[in-house]
C-alpha positions in Angstrom: -0.5 12.8 13.3 -3.7 11.1 12.1 -3.6 7.6 10.7 -3.7 6.7 7.1 -6.6 4.5 6.0 -6.2 2.4 3.0 -8.1 -0.4 1.3 -6.3 -2.7 -1.2 -9.0 -3.1 -3.9 -7.0 -5.4 -6.1 -3.5 -7.0 -6.0 -2.1 -6.8 -9.6 1.1 -8.6 -8.8 4.6 -8.7 -7.3 7.4 -7.0 -9.1 10.2 -8.4 -6.9 11.0 -9.8 -3.5 13.9 -8.9 -1.2 15.9 -11.5 0.8 14.0 -10.4 3.9 10.7 -11.2 2.3 9.5 -7.7 1.5 7.6 -7.6 -1.8 7.4 -4.7 -4.3 3.8 -4.9 -5.3 1.5 -3.2 -7.8 -1.9 -2.8 -6.3 -5.1 -0.8 -6.8 -5.6 1.1 -3.4 -8.1 3.5 -2.1 -6.3 6.0 0.3 -8.4 7.7 2.9 -11.7 6.8 1.2 -10.6 8.5 -2.1 -11.0 7.0 -5.6 -8.6 4.0 -6.0 -5.3 4.5 -7.8 -2.5 2.2 -8.9 0.1 1.9 -6.2 3.7 0.6 -6.4 5.5 0.1 -3.1 7.2 -2.4 -0.8 5.2 -4.5 1.6 6.5 -6.4 4.6 5.7 -10.1 4.9 2.0 -10.4 6.0 1.3 -6.8 4.9 1.7 -5.3 8.4 4.2 -2.6 7.2 4.7 -0.7 4.0 7.5 1.3 2.5 7.4 4.5 0.5 5.8 4.2 -2.9 4.1 6.0 -5.7 0.5 6.2 -6.8 -0.6 6.6 -10.3 -3.9 7.3 -12.1 -4.8 5.0 -15.0 -3.6 7.7 -17.5 -0.3 8.1 -15.7 0.1 4.3 -15.7 -0.6 4.2 -19.4 2.0 6.9 -20.0 4.6 5.0 -18.0 3.8 1.8 -20.0 4.4 3.8 -23.3 7.7 5.1 -21.9 8.8 1.6 -20.9 7.8 0.2 -24.3 9.8 2.9 -26.0 12.9 2.0 -23.8 12.6 -1.6 -25.0 12.5 -0.4 -28.7 15.6 1.7 -28.1 17.5 -1.2 -26.6 16.8 -3.6 -29.5 
């Protein structure tokens, strides 16, 4: 199996951290030289390992934001 190349273009921030130090981070990442996308996944301390995650285009991220905002409105 070929390796996966990635370049973290920008770290947006950390959503949470586990007791073992893994961080769920939102980053902008270029995978295998492709156009960067927003990426949400767990990273081990020091960034040497990563967990499964999701990648989103800007339009998908905006749709998710609208859905989350709507959830807040429903809960108020």
